[in-house]
KERO-55012 format. One line per 3 residues: number of its first residue (from 0); for each residue y, x, z of N, C-alpha, C. Coordinates in pm, 1 decimal, always signed. Atoms other than C-alpha are relative to their C-alpha. Layout:
# residues N
NUM) Y:X:Z:Y:X:Z:Y:X:Z; ...
This chain:
# residues 83
0) +52.5:-37.6:-130.0:+1440.4:+168.6:-1211.1:-23.0:+151.1:+2.4; +15.0:-144.3:-10.6:+1456.0:+530.7:-1095.5:-135.0:+34.8:+60.3; +126.6:-42.1:-61.1:+1139.1:+721.4:-1015.9:+21.8:+34.6:+147.1
3) -3.3:-26.7:-143.0:+1060.9:+767.3:-649.5:+15.8:+150.1:+25.2; -15.5:-141.6:-33.9:+1180.8:+1096.0:-498.5:-117.7:+43.4:+87.4; +106.3:-51.6:-85.2:+939.0:+1321.6:-313.3:+17.1:-46.4:+143.9
6) -26.3:+42.9:-136.2:+1107.1:+1228.1:+13.5:-31.2:-148.8:+17.7; +31.8:+143.2:-6.6:+1079.1:+855.4:-59.7:-150.8:-21.4:-2.1; +145.6:+10.6:+7.0:+713.6:+898.5:-151.0:-62.9:+40.4:+133.0
9) +52.1:-44.0:-129.5:+647.7:+1090.6:+170.3:+22.4:-107.5:+106.5; -30.8:+105.4:-97.5:+819.6:+817.8:+375.0:-91.9:-120.3:-19.9; +90.0:+112.2:+28.7:+610.2:+552.2:+202.3:-141.3:+31.2:+48.7
12) +133.0:-40.1:-46.4:+290.4:+746.5:+274.6:-8.6:-4.8:+152.6; -1.3:+3.8:-146.8:+388.9:+779.7:+640.8:-6.3:-143.5:+49.8; +0.5:+140.5:-41.8:+460.5:+408.5:+674.0:-138.5:-61.1:-18.6
15) +134.4:+53.2:+25.3:+126.1:+320.6:+516.9:-101.3:+62.3:+96.1; +90.0:-66.7:-94.6:-51.6:+579.0:+732.7:+10.3:-60.1:+138.9; -18.6:+61.8:-132.3:+98.1:+426.8:+1046.6:-62.6:-139.0:+5.5
18) +65.1:+132.5:+4.3:-18.6:+80.0:+938.9:-151.9:+14.7:+10.3; +144.7:-22.6:-1.7:-369.0:+215.1:+880.9:-46.2:+38.2:+140.5; +35.0:-41.2:-136.8:-376.0:+383.3:+1223.9:+4.8:-120.2:+93.7
21) -12.7:+118.6:-84.8:-255.9:+62.7:+1389.7:-118.9:-94.8:-18.8; +115.8:+86.8:+27.6:-528.7:-141.1:+1218.3:-128.7:+59.8:+57.2; +121.4:-63.8:-49.9:-793.8:+114.9:+1311.9:-7.1:-9.3:+152.5
24) -1.1:+14.6:-146.5:-687.6:+108.1:+1677.5:-36.6:-142.7:+41.4; +34.2:+140.4:-28.5:-709.3:-272.9:+1674.9:-149.3:-22.9:-24.4; +143.1:+12.5:+31.6:-1054.1:-247.5:+1513.9:-84.2:+57.4:+114.5
27) +72.6:-62.6:-111.2:-1170.2:-12.6:+1791.6:+4.0:-90.4:+123.5; -12.8:+90.4:-114.9:-1038.3:-250.9:+2058.2:-92.8:-120.3:-14.5; +90.2:+114.4:+23.1:-1227.6:-542.2:+1899.3:-145.6:+40.3:+18.7
30) +138.4:-46.9:-13.9:-1547.7:-339.3:+1876.5:-36.6:+22.8:+146.2; +24.2:-22.4:-143.8:-1515.9:-234.0:+2241.6:-20.6:-132.7:+72.0; +8.2:+131.0:-64.7:-1458.5:-594.7:+2347.5:-133.2:-68.1:-28.4
33) +128.8:+58.9:+37.1:-1777.0:-693.8:+2165.1:-119.0:+82.7:+48.7; +107.4:-85.5:-49.3:-1973.4:-411.8:+2322.2:-69.7:+78.4:-110.6; +57.8:-72.3:+114.2:-2034.8:-245.8:+1985.9:+29.1:+149.5:+12.2
36) -28.1:-143.7:+0.3:-2059.2:+128.9:+1932.7:+132.2:+27.2:-73.2; -131.5:-27.6:+59.2:-1719.7:+279.7:+1852.1:+14.4:+145.0:-46.5; -12.2:-141.8:+33.5:-1798.5:+646.2:+1786.0:+45.0:+21.1:-144.9
39) -37.4:-13.9:+141.1:-1775.7:+610.2:+1407.9:+144.4:-41.7:-24.9; -137.9:+48.2:+16.1:-1454.3:+410.3:+1429.7:+99.5:+97.7:+62.5; -88.4:-98.3:-62.3:-1304.4:+668.1:+1666.7:+10.8:+126.0:-85.7
42) -4.6:-116.1:+90.6:-1399.3:+949.7:+1429.7:+92.8:-29.1:-118.6; -85.7:+39.9:+111.8:-1233.3:+761.9:+1144.3:+146.3:+0.6:+41.9; -136.8:-2.5:-51.0:-921.9:+716.7:+1358.3:+51.7:+143.7:+8.6
45) -39.8:-141.0:-8.0:-914.5:+1091.9:+1419.3:+37.9:+53.9:-137.6; -31.0:-42.7:+137.1:-923.5:+1152.3:+1043.2:+132.7:-60.8:-45.0; -126.1:+65.6:+37.5:-645.0:+897.5:+988.6:+118.9:+66.3:+69.0
48) -108.7:-64.1:-73.8:-431.3:+1060.2:+1260.3:+29.7:+139.3:-54.9; -20.0:-132.9:+58.8:-484.2:+1405.2:+1110.1:+73.4:-9.9:-132.7; -65.1:+20.0:+129.3:-384.3:+1279.2:+767.8:+146.2:-39.8:+18.8
51) -137.6:+41.7:-29.1:-76.1:+1109.3:+911.1:+84.2:+120.3:+43.3; -73.3:-118.9:-44.2:+25.2:+1435.9:+1079.9:+36.2:+88.7:-119.2; -28.2:-77.3:+121.2:-1.1:+1612.9:+742.8:+116.4:-62.7:-76.4
54) -109.1:+69.6:+68.7:+221.8:+1348.2:+582.8:+132.9:+23.2:+72.1; -123.0:-17.9:-77.0:+476.1:+1381.3:+865.8:+52.2:+144.3:-12.0; -41.2:-140.2:+19.1:+479.3:+1761.6:+837.3:+61.0:+20.6:-138.2
57) -51.0:-13.3:+136.7:+529.6:+1734.3:+463.2:+140.1:-59.9:-11.1; -132.9:+61.8:+3.3:+821.9:+1495.8:+509.2:+102.6:+90.0:+69.4; -90.1:-89.1:-72.2:+977.3:+1732.9:+764.8:+39.1:+119.4:-87.4
60) -28.7:-112.9:+88.5:+946.7:+2022.5:+520.5:+93.0:-40.3:-114.1; -87.3:+48.3:+107.0:+1106.3:+1816.4:+243.8:+142.7:-17.8:+50.5; -134.1:+19.2:-58.0:+1396.9:+1725.4:+472.8:+67.4:+134.7:+25.6
63) -56.9:-133.5:-24.9:+1444.1:+2088.1:+576.6:+41.4:+65.2:-131.0; -31.3:-58.1:+130.9:+1436.0:+2199.8:+214.5:+126.0:-64.4:-56.7; -117.7:+70.1:+49.8:+1698.2:+1936.7:+131.6:+128.1:+43.5:+67.7
66) -118.5:-45.3:-72.6:+1935.3:+2078.8:+393.6:+38.2:+143.2:-35.3; -28.1:-139.4:+34.3:+1909.9:+2433.4:+260.8:+73.4:+6.2:-133.3; -68.6:-14.2:+129.0:+2145.7:+2547.7:-12.4:-97.8:+48.2:-106.4
69) +83.8:-43.1:+110.8:+1986.7:+2595.4:-349.9:+28.0:+146.6:-27.9; -25.6:-142.1:+25.2:+1936.9:+2967.8:-405.9:+52.8:+20.6:-141.6; -52.3:-28.9:+133.4:+2137.3:+3107.2:-692.6:-97.5:+92.2:-71.7
72) +91.8:-86.8:+74.1:+1948.7:+3283.5:-970.4:+27.4:+144.8:+32.8; -15.2:-141.9:-33.3:+1888.4:+3647.3:-893.6:+39.5:+77.8:-124.9; -42.3:-88.8:+108.5:+2067.2:+3901.3:-1109.5:-57.4:+138.2:+27.1
75) +48.0:-135.4:-23.6:+1925.1:+4244.9:-1163.0:+112.7:+85.1:+60.8; -99.0:-86.8:-62.5:+2099.9:+4496.6:-942.8:+19.7:+125.3:-83.5; -30.7:-120.8:+77.8:+2261.1:+4805.8:-1082.4:-110.2:+103.4:+20.2
78) +103.6:-100.9:-6.6:+2002.9:+5067.2:-1162.8:-140.8:-55.9:-11.8; +134.3:+56.5:+13.4:+1711.6:+4822.0:-1177.5:-25.3:-33.3:-144.6; +35.5:+35.0:+137.4:+1526.3:+4744.5:-1493.8:-52.8:-140.6:-1.0
81) +47.1:+137.3:+13.6:+1471.6:+4390.3:-1599.9:-99.4:-5.2:-113.8; +81.3:+28.6:+111.5:+1185.8:+4282.5:-1798.8:-132.4:+45.9:-10.4
């Protein structure tokens, strides 16, 4: 079994984050229906959404990095000193 790539890990985190957000939204709906306070649950949802956005940004950056050519090693230019 091969280790998970960074992109695969990011995708897994996003999928799990979306499940968590969906559950939290359902929890808020149930609390509202019962007439319970929802401020804490809404704050938690905000944190979950912020975290999900971070995961999505990270995945986007990984995808962009994957489309860029790998930079070749830099060679010292004539007249420069290495070392």
